[in-house]
N, C-alpha and C positions, 0 to 999 in steps of 0.2 A: 460536532464536526471533527474527524479525525485530522484533517490538514491544519485546522486552526490549533488543535491540541499539540500537534508536531512543531508547529512554528513557535508556540509558547515554550515548549520544553526546551527547544534549541535556543531561544533567546535567554532562557533561565540557566543555560550552560550545560543542560542535561545532554549527553551524547545519544544521538538518535540516528537511525539510518537516514541517508538522502531520501527525501520525500517530495514529489513535486505534483502539483495539481495538473491533471490532464487538460490540456487545451485542445479539443478535438479539431479545430480549424488548423491549428499548427501540426498536429499529428497527421492529418490528412495529406498535407504538403510532404511530411517525411516519409510517410507510408507509400505515397505515389511515387517515390523515386526509388531508385536501387542504390542510395547513397549509404555510406557507412556512417554510424554515429557512435560516440563514445560512451554514451549513457542512455538507456541503462545497460548494465551488465547483466549477464545471465547466470543463475537464475534471479528473477526479480518477482515483486509482488504487485499485483494490480487489485485495488479493492475500492469499493464505495466509501465516500466520506462519512456517510450515515449507516447506521446498522449495528448489529451485534451478532454474536455466536458465530463469527466467520462467515456469515450469509454474504454471498457475492465475491469473497476473496479468492483469487487465483494465484496459483503459483505458475509463473511463466518460465519455461525452461529454454526457449530458443526464440529467434526473430520471427519465424513463422508463427508460432504460438501467440507472441505479442500482437503481430497484425490481426490474427483471428479474434483474439479475446477484446482488443480494442474495439474492433468492428462491432462486436456483440455489445460491449459496454455502451457504445454510441447509440445504439438502438433500444437499449433497456429503458423501460418506462418506470420501473420500480426505483432505480437509483439516478440521480441527475448528474451529480459530481463525482469523479474518481480520483484516486491518487495512484502514482507508480512510486514503488519503493525498492530501495536496495534490499536484497534478501540476506539476512544475516544468517548464514549457514549454520553457525555454532549454536544458534538458539531457535533453529527451525522446529515448529511445533510447540513453542513456549511463548507466553507473554506475560506482562505484568500489569495488573489492574491496580491502579492507585486511586484512594478516596482523597480528595482535596477539600479543605474547608478554610476558607478565608485566606487562600494563598499558600497553605501549608499542607503537605502530605501528612495525614492522620493515620492511615492504614494502607497497607498494600499486600498483595498476594501474587505469587507467581503461579500461573496455570499452565497445565500441559494438555495437548490435544491426545485424546485416547486413541490407541491403535494406528497412529500416524494419520489421523483423520484430516490432515491439513494438505494432503496431495490431490 
């Protein structure tokens, strides 16, 4: 579960992008208004809490795209829980995969999306 992992990393003092679990009831209220909100800033990332290989991950460029993609996510049958996350522009298209055994990182690798395949 990506949300649980980001919480654990944050508690351990590892710097991570702001990551919030999407509460669809709350977002329905926000999206139903023409209110301004301070977070998320754009671009941002919307992704399911479960999954791999970038499946379901969306790069959100503006408020209109956020509205559309949240509506699609809410209807999605494959993934039930979603997170919204700050986009770290300096690392767009990369991530770090870490293998943790007994609470210790034993191996990690930095991965790169081929051909800007993250858009």
